[in-house]
C-alpha positions as CSV (number, residue, x, y, z in Angstrom):
1,M,0.0,0.0,0.0
2,N,1.2,3.5,-0.9
3,T,0.6,6.4,1.4
4,S,-0.9,8.4,-1.5
5,D,-3.6,5.8,-1.8
6,L,-4.8,6.6,1.8
7,P,-7.8,8.9,2.1
8,V,-7.8,11.8,4.6
9,A,-10.7,12.1,7.0
10,I,-11.1,15.7,7.9
11,L,-13.1,16.2,11.2
12,A,-15.2,19.3,10.7
13,G,-18.5,18.7,12.3
14,G,-18.2,20.7,15.5
15,L,-20.0,23.9,16.4
16,A,-16.8,25.9,16.7
17,T,-18.1,27.9,19.7
18,R,-14.7,29.5,20.4
19,L,-14.9,31.3,17.1
20,R,-18.3,32.9,17.6
21,P,-19.7,35.2,16.4
22,I,-17.9,34.3,13.1
23,T,-19.1,30.7,13.1
24,E,-22.8,31.5,13.8
25,K,-23.4,31.6,10.0
26,V,-20.1,30.3,8.5
27,P,-18.7,26.8,9.2
28,K,-15.1,26.7,10.3
29,L,-13.8,25.3,7.0
30,L,-15.1,28.4,5.2
31,I,-13.7,31.0,7.5
32,E,-11.5,33.4,5.4
33,V,-7.8,33.2,6.0
34,A,-5.4,35.3,3.9
35,G,-8.2,36.0,1.4
36,E,-9.4,32.4,0.9
37,P,-11.5,29.9,2.8
38,F,-9.4,27.9,5.2
39,F,-10.3,24.7,3.5
40,T,-8.7,25.8,0.3
41,H,-5.4,26.2,2.2
42,Q,-5.8,22.7,3.7
43,I,-6.5,21.2,0.2
44,R,-3.4,22.9,-1.1
45,L,-1.2,21.4,1.6
46,L,-2.7,17.9,1.2
47,K,-2.5,18.0,-2.6
48,A,1.2,19.0,-2.4
49,A,1.7,15.8,-0.3
50,G,0.1,13.7,-3.0
51,L,-3.1,13.2,-0.9
52,T,-6.1,13.8,-3.1
53,R,-8.8,11.6,-1.6
54,L,-10.6,13.6,1.1
55,V,-13.6,12.5,3.2
56,L,-15.2,15.4,5.0
57,C,-16.9,14.5,8.3
58,V,-19.3,17.4,8.6
59,G,-22.3,18.4,10.7
60,Y,-23.1,22.0,11.6
61,L,-23.5,24.1,8.4
62,G,-21.9,21.3,6.4
63,E,-24.2,21.9,3.4
64,K,-22.5,25.2,2.9
65,V,-19.2,23.4,2.4
66,V,-20.8,21.0,-0.1
67,E,-22.2,24.0,-2.1
68,Q,-18.8,25.6,-2.3
69,Y,-16.5,22.6,-3.0
70,G,-18.8,19.9,-4.5
71,D,-16.9,16.8,-5.5
72,G,-13.5,18.6,-5.4
73,S,-12.8,18.2,-9.1
74,R,-12.4,22.0,-9.5
75,F,-9.5,21.8,-7.0
76,G,-7.9,18.7,-8.3
77,V,-9.0,16.4,-5.5
78,R,-11.9,14.0,-4.8
79,I,-14.2,15.0,-1.9
80,D,-16.7,12.7,-0.3
81,Y,-19.0,13.8,2.5
82,S,-20.1,12.0,5.7
83,F,-22.8,13.8,7.7
84,D,-23.3,13.3,11.4
85,G,-27.1,13.3,11.0
86,P,-29.6,14.6,13.5
87,K,-27.1,14.6,16.4
88,L,-23.3,15.4,16.5
89,L,-21.4,12.2,17.1
90,G,-18.1,13.5,18.4
91,T,-14.8,13.0,16.7
92,G,-14.7,9.2,17.1
93,G,-18.3,8.7,16.2
94,A,-17.9,10.8,13.0
95,L,-15.1,8.6,11.9
96,I,-17.1,5.4,12.6
97,Q,-19.9,6.8,10.5
98,A,-17.5,7.5,7.7
99,L,-15.7,4.1,7.7
100,P,-17.6,2.8,4.6
101,L,-16.0,5.7,2.7
102,L,-12.5,5.4,4.3
103,G,-11.7,1.7,3.8
104,D,-9.0,-0.2,5.6
105,A,-6.5,2.6,6.5
106,F,-6.6,6.4,6.5
107,Y,-5.3,9.7,7.8
108,T,-7.3,11.8,10.2
109,L,-6.9,15.6,10.4
110,Y,-8.9,18.2,12.3
111,G,-10.8,20.7,10.3
112,D,-9.1,23.6,12.1
113,S,-5.5,22.3,11.8
114,Y,-2.9,23.7,9.4
115,L,0.1,21.3,9.5
116,P,2.9,22.0,7.0
117,I,4.8,18.7,7.4
118,D,5.9,15.6,5.5
119,Y,2.7,13.6,5.4
120,H,4.3,10.8,3.4
121,A,6.9,10.1,6.1
122,V,4.3,9.9,8.8
123,G,2.1,7.6,6.7
124,Q,5.0,5.3,5.8
125,Y,6.0,5.1,9.4
126,F,2.4,4.0,10.3
127,L,2.2,1.4,7.5
128,D,5.6,0.0,8.6
129,S,4.6,-0.1,12.2
130,G,1.9,-2.7,11.7
131,R,-0.2,-1.0,14.4
132,Q,-3.8,0.0,14.4
133,G,-3.3,3.6,15.1
134,L,-0.7,6.4,15.1
135,M,-0.6,9.8,16.9
136,T,1.8,12.6,15.9
137,V,3.2,14.4,18.8
138,F,5.0,17.7,19.3
139,E,7.1,18.9,22.3
140,N,4.8,21.7,23.2
141,S,5.8,22.3,26.8
142,E,2.6,24.3,27.3
143,R,3.6,26.9,24.7
144,Y,0.6,26.8,22.3
145,D,-1.9,24.7,24.3
146,A,-2.0,22.3,27.3
147,S,0.5,19.4,26.9
148,N,-1.3,16.0,27.2
149,V,1.2,13.3,26.1
150,W,4.0,11.6,27.9
151,F,6.3,10.6,25.0
152,E,9.7,9.1,25.8
153,G,12.1,6.8,23.9
154,G,10.0,7.0,20.7
155,T,7.0,5.7,22.6
156,I,3.7,7.2,23.9
157,R,3.6,6.3,27.6
158,R,0.5,8.1,28.5
159,Y,-2.2,10.3,26.8
160,D,-4.9,12.1,28.7
161,K,-6.5,15.5,28.3
162,K,-7.9,15.6,31.8
163,Y,-5.4,14.0,34.1
164,K,-1.9,15.3,33.7
165,V,1.3,13.9,35.0
166,P,4.6,15.9,35.2
167,E,6.2,13.9,32.3
168,M,3.7,15.3,29.8
169,R,5.7,17.7,27.7
170,H,4.2,16.8,24.3
171,I,0.8,17.4,22.7
172,D,-1.3,15.6,20.2
173,Y,-0.2,17.4,17.1
174,G,-3.5,16.8,15.2
175,L,-2.6,14.4,12.4
176,G,-3.4,10.7,13.0
177,L,-3.6,7.4,11.1
178,F,-5.9,4.5,11.8
179,R,-6.9,1.1,10.6
180,S,-10.6,0.6,10.5
181,T,-10.2,-2.3,13.0
182,A,-9.2,0.3,15.6
183,F,-13.0,1.2,15.9
184,A,-14.3,-2.4,16.0
185,S,-15.2,-2.4,19.7
186,F,-17.0,1.0,19.7
187,P,-20.8,1.4,19.0
188,R,-22.2,2.8,15.8
189,D,-24.5,5.8,15.8
190,A,-23.3,6.8,19.2
191,V,-21.3,9.8,20.6
192,V,-17.6,8.7,20.7
193,D,-14.6,10.9,21.4
194,L,-11.6,10.0,19.3
195,Q,-9.5,10.3,22.6
196,E,-11.2,7.2,23.9
197,V,-10.3,5.3,20.8
198,Q,-6.7,6.4,21.1
199,K,-6.5,5.5,24.8
200,A,-7.9,2.1,24.1
201,L,-5.3,1.5,21.4
202,L,-2.5,2.7,23.7
203,A,-3.6,0.3,26.4
204,R,-3.3,-2.6,24.0
205,G,0.1,-1.4,22.6
206,E,-1.5,-0.5,19.3
207,L,-0.8,3.2,19.2
208,A,2.4,4.2,17.5
209,G,3.9,7.7,18.2
210,Y,5.6,9.9,15.6
211,E,7.4,13.0,16.8
212,I,7.0,16.2,14.7
213,F,9.5,19.1,15.2
214,E,7.7,21.8,13.3
215,R,5.0,23.7,15.3
216,F,1.4,23.4,14.4
217,Y,-1.0,26.2,13.3
218,E,-4.8,26.2,13.9
219,I,-7.9,28.3,13.5
220,G,-9.7,26.9,16.5
221,S,-9.4,30.2,18.4
222,H,-9.4,33.9,17.4
223,A,-5.7,34.2,18.3
224,G,-4.8,31.2,16.2
225,L,-6.9,32.5,13.3
226,K,-5.1,35.9,13.4
227,E,-1.7,34.2,13.6
228,L,-2.3,31.9,10.6
229,D,-3.8,34.7,8.6
230,A,-0.5,36.7,9.0
231,L,1.5,33.6,8.1
232,L,-0.3,32.9,4.9
233,Q,-0.6,36.5,3.6
234,P,1.0,36.8,0.2
235,P,4.2,38.8,0.0
236,G,3.4,42.5,0.3
237,G,0.4,41.9,2.6
238,P,-3.4,41.7,1.8
239,A,-4.4,42.5,-1.7
């Protein structure tokens, strides 16, 4: 299996409450960053990495994304959509719902993450590991958000967003990979947090860790949005 054959599940179904009032009428993927919708920037990154099969897990205002991007052919990618339905299913539940579109193995990416990294290297490491899941980690040391991973000797020792230990200096970077079998023990059509899936894999020794050394960018907050907007502005500033 080649990494470019793997689809990318983009988790974009949340309410984006931290970005209100912007997101009261605009879904997070369509928020303007440096003169373009954020999703256009994400597509550009993924396409440059050879990843052109995208599965959007959408919920709140998701129809607006469909209207603007359709099947993705105008952008040189293929986009499929998986809707949460009448209730939001959480990050894990949204992936379970999308499994028929995702196949045996796939990347996962949050709909507010901008990660300028080597996607192929991460994907290849996952395929070679033979494990059911992979989490990318970054030595954050509380700089950009709360550290939640104890990563040592190339191994994830502990991952928890609620209960911290002093050894936690890393953070979940936002890019993951999974085999569909990672979700086999979780219910369908139920609210499932992806964190619970990752912790279950970790307990079974099935969660690989891959350390990233470039910082991440995000539009999950007003401060993050402002920072990324400045980073992606064309030379000479806004048109």
